[in-house]
C-alpha positions as CSV (number, residue, x, y, z in Angstrom):
1,M,69.3,116.9,20.8
2,D,69.6,113.7,22.6
3,E,68.2,114.0,26.3
4,R,68.1,110.3,27.2
5,G,70.8,110.5,29.9
6,V,69.9,113.9,31.5
7,S,67.5,112.5,34.1
8,F,70.0,109.7,34.9
9,M,72.8,112.2,35.4
10,T,70.5,114.4,37.6
11,V,69.6,111.5,39.8
12,M,73.3,110.5,40.1
13,I,74.4,114.0,41.1
14,I,71.6,114.2,43.7
15,M,72.7,110.7,45.0
16,L,76.4,111.8,45.2
17,M,75.4,115.0,47.1
18,T,73.3,113.0,49.5
19,G,76.2,110.5,50.1
20,V,78.7,113.4,50.7
21,L,76.3,115.0,53.2
22,G,75.8,111.6,55.0
23,V,79.6,111.0,55.2
24,A,80.0,114.6,56.6
25,A,77.3,114.0,59.2
26,L,78.9,110.7,60.3
27,T,82.3,112.4,60.5
28,M,81.0,115.3,62.6
29,T,79.2,112.9,64.9
30,G,82.4,110.9,65.4
31,L,84.4,114.1,66.0
32,E,81.9,115.3,68.6
33,N,82.1,112.0,70.4
34,S,85.9,112.2,70.4
35,T,85.8,115.8,71.7
36,A,83.4,114.8,74.5
37,G,85.6,111.9,75.5
38,A,88.7,114.2,75.5
39,M,86.9,116.8,77.6
40,R,85.8,114.1,80.1
41,M,89.5,112.9,80.4
42,V,90.6,116.5,81.0
43,E,87.9,117.0,83.7
44,E,88.8,113.7,85.4
45,G,92.5,114.7,85.5
46,A,91.7,118.1,86.9
47,D,89.5,116.5,89.6
48,A,92.3,114.1,90.5
49,A,94.8,117.0,90.8
50,E,92.4,119.1,92.8
51,S,91.8,116.2,95.2
52,C,95.6,116.2,95.8
53,V,95.4,120.0,96.7
54,G,92.6,119.2,99.2
55,M,94.8,116.4,100.7
56,G,97.7,118.8,100.8
57,V,95.7,121.3,102.9
58,K,94.8,118.5,105.3
59,V,98.5,117.5,105.6
60,I,99.5,121.1,106.3
61,Q,96.9,121.7,109.0
62,Q,97.5,118.4,110.8
63,T,101.3,118.8,110.6
64,I,101.1,122.3,112.0
65,E,98.9,121.1,114.9
66,M,101.1,118.0,115.7
67,G,104.5,119.5,114.9
68,A,105.3,116.6,112.5
69,V,103.4,114.6,109.8
70,P,100.9,112.5,111.7
71,P,101.4,108.7,111.4
72,T,97.8,108.4,110.0
73,L,98.9,110.4,106.9
74,I,102.1,108.3,106.2
75,E,102.0,105.3,103.9
76,P,100.8,102.6,103.7
77,N,97.5,104.2,105.0
78,G,98.1,107.8,104.0
79,P,99.4,109.7,101.0
80,V,102.8,110.8,102.4
81,P,105.7,108.5,101.4
82,A,107.4,107.2,104.5
83,A,110.9,108.2,103.2
84,N,109.7,111.8,102.8
85,A,107.7,112.3,106.0
86,V,110.4,113.9,108.1
87,I,111.5,116.2,105.3
88,L,107.9,117.2,104.6
89,G,107.3,118.0,108.3
90,Q,110.4,120.2,108.3
91,E,109.2,121.9,105.1
92,I,105.8,122.7,106.6
93,N,107.0,123.9,110.0
94,F,110.4,125.4,109.4
95,D,111.9,125.6,105.9
96,S,110.9,128.2,103.4
97,N,111.3,127.9,99.6
98,N,112.5,124.3,99.5
99,P,113.5,123.6,95.8
100,D,112.2,120.0,95.7
101,V,109.7,118.9,93.1
102,A,107.3,116.0,92.8
103,W,108.1,115.0,89.3
104,G,110.8,115.7,86.7
105,I,113.7,114.3,84.8
106,A,117.4,114.1,85.6
107,P,119.2,115.9,87.1
108,V,116.1,116.8,89.2
109,V,115.2,113.8,91.3
110,P,111.5,113.6,91.9
111,A,110.6,113.5,95.6
112,P,106.8,113.7,96.0
113,N,105.4,115.0,99.3
114,I,102.1,113.4,98.4
115,T,101.4,110.3,96.2
116,M,97.8,109.2,95.5
117,N,95.9,107.0,93.1
118,V,92.6,108.6,92.0
119,N,90.6,106.5,89.5
120,N,93.1,105.8,86.7
121,Y,95.4,108.7,87.6
122,V,98.7,108.7,89.6
123,V,98.8,112.0,91.4
124,N,102.1,113.4,92.8
125,G,102.1,116.6,94.9
126,D,104.7,119.0,96.3
127,I,104.1,121.2,99.3
128,D,106.4,124.2,99.9
129,K,106.3,126.8,102.6
130,Q,106.7,130.1,100.7
131,F,107.0,132.7,103.5
132,V,105.7,133.8,107.0
133,K,103.9,137.1,107.6
134,I,102.9,138.7,110.9
135,R,99.1,138.9,111.0
136,S,97.8,142.4,110.7
137,G,97.0,143.9,114.1
138,S,99.1,141.5,116.1
139,Q,102.5,143.2,116.2
140,N,104.4,143.3,119.4
141,T,104.3,146.6,121.1
142,A,106.9,147.9,123.6
143,G,106.5,145.8,126.8
144,D,104.2,143.3,125.2
145,S,105.5,139.8,125.9
146,Q,103.1,137.9,123.6
147,T,104.3,136.5,120.4
148,P,102.5,138.0,117.4
149,A,100.2,135.8,115.4
150,T,101.7,134.8,112.1
151,D,100.4,133.4,108.8
152,S,102.4,130.9,106.7
153,Y,101.8,130.8,103.0
154,Y,102.1,127.4,101.3
155,R,102.3,126.5,97.6
156,I,100.7,123.1,96.8
157,D,101.6,121.8,93.3
158,C,99.8,118.7,92.1
159,Q,100.1,116.8,88.8
160,A,97.8,113.9,87.8
161,V,99.0,111.5,85.0
162,N,97.0,108.8,83.3
163,A,99.7,106.5,81.8
164,A,97.2,104.7,79.6
165,T,96.0,107.8,77.8
166,G,98.9,110.2,78.4
167,T,96.5,112.7,79.9
168,T,98.2,115.1,82.3
169,S,96.6,117.7,84.5
170,R,98.3,120.1,86.9
171,V,96.8,122.3,89.6
172,I,98.8,124.9,91.6
173,A,97.3,126.6,94.7
174,V,98.5,128.9,97.4
175,Y,97.1,128.7,100.9
176,Q,97.4,131.1,103.8
177,C,97.4,129.1,107.1
178,L,97.3,130.5,110.7
179,V,100.2,129.0,112.6
180,S,97.9,127.5,115.2
181,G,96.7,125.3,112.3
182,D,93.0,126.0,112.8
183,T,92.4,127.5,109.4
184,C,93.8,127.5,105.9
185,Q,92.3,129.7,103.2
186,A,93.0,129.6,99.4
187,R,94.7,132.7,98.2
188,F,95.7,132.3,94.6
189,L,94.3,129.6,92.5
């Protein structure tokens, strides 16, 4: 029996196996880096959308206190588009369940209540008053002339979009605000 090529074939098989393992290790490393980059983009988008929610709470509180959107929050210095400031003030103080949205496609016309640039993201937000509820323990009793304290519930819907990467993140939150405007508390996140 001729065994001259057996050791050569054994070495070649071991080299082939080592090469396959090396390629697999490089592929896994590249995949892990891609996954880490994608997770970073998702976290950045979520942070941008959450910053819009925080700004939305500030807009609600200051608008309740002043009766209209304060000039410091209207563009060019603030996040509220000038063309939408009066409508937003009415939505916060009077109108419930306004069907407007901050983004969309025809026939829905986007009308953002808040527009922000956070890092590489364009963030649009929509604030809608959902309903008003009399605060527990503050109902009018017979002969009581005081107006009962009420809580207003607001839905803040924010979407962050990075046009370069196509990354989109959306955060929706509901806040309960005392009509005096002194506090707003997150209810459903």
